[in-house]
C-alpha positions, 0 to 999 in steps of 0.5 A: 500500500505504501507505493499507492497511498500516503503514510496517513492513509496507510495508517488508517487503512491498517488501524482505523477502518470503520465501514466498507462496501464492495460494489461490483469489483470496487472497494469503498473503504471508509476510515476515520478521516478518509474514503478510499476507492480501490478497484480490485482484481481477482484471478485464480481464486486470488486477489491481486493488488492492481497498480491503478489510480486510486481515489481518496476523499478527506472526511470529518474535518469538522462537525458537518463533514460526514460521509453518506452511504454508497448507493449503487444506481445502474453502473454508477455509485453515488455518495455525498458529504455535508458542507456548512457555510455560515454567513452570519449567526443565523444565516446558515447554508447546509448542502451536500457535496455529491460524488459519482463513481463510474465503474466502466471508467473507474473514475470518481467525480464531483457532480455537485456543486460545480462551476456551472452549477454552484450551490449559490444557485439553489440557496432556497433549498439550503438556507436552514435559518427559516426554522428556529435552530442554529445547528452545530453538528450533523449525523451521517447522511443517508442517501436513497433512490427511487427508480419509480420517479428516478429521484434521490432523497438525502436525509440528515439529522442536525442538532443545536447546542442543546442537542435539539434535533431536526431532520432535513430532507433534500430531494433532487434528480440527476441527468446531465447535472444535479437539480434540487427539487425540494427540501423539508425540515422536521423539528422534534417539537413545537419549541426550539428552546431545548433545556436553555431555560428560555420561556416565551422568548426571554431568559428565565433563571427563576427555576434554575437549581444546581445539584451538588454531588460527588459525581458529575454536576447536572442542571435541573429545573424546579418551580422553587425560585433559586436563592443565593445560598443554594449556589456554592462555587 
């Protein structure tokens, strides 16, 4: 492997593999920091390491840089990873960077966004400031495909500072280029104020109490107002 990969990738392929897929004769190996695409050769009941070009993509560089599952559609495999662009505190874009692997050409290419089809052209689908959440992390994206209408669906779970979740779905199709059709957000409840002691839009500390114990300190809320004597720093 040392002749084909960097030292960092070799180390992760040896010790930090978290998931892999075999689609046709191609290995998709996901490690802690990389997704490596490797076409295999199998002759006379033996795997042969081909001296062919391999592709690697860097992952997990931040709390949003998560890779999706690999999805086979006809002779291609599709996958994506999430990108967050924060313009201001509440002006946040969250969109996928989409890749396609072509078996016949043994080639991985980024099909979205591109120079001719940038993310800024579809900001109406990616601006998540329309619902009351400021996400700080996301989970693993899940990519699916419907052969009935030839459309892709991408689902990703995001969380705010208080771990309040919201599920975001992106619907898109791909022929010559990726075209987004819709995006929908599903929040966990009617209020985005999750364990932040906010009531009716204003901060209310009357019900805040610090529990003192020999274990890890926790916060809880009660109806009894807080007193100065109950706070021991």
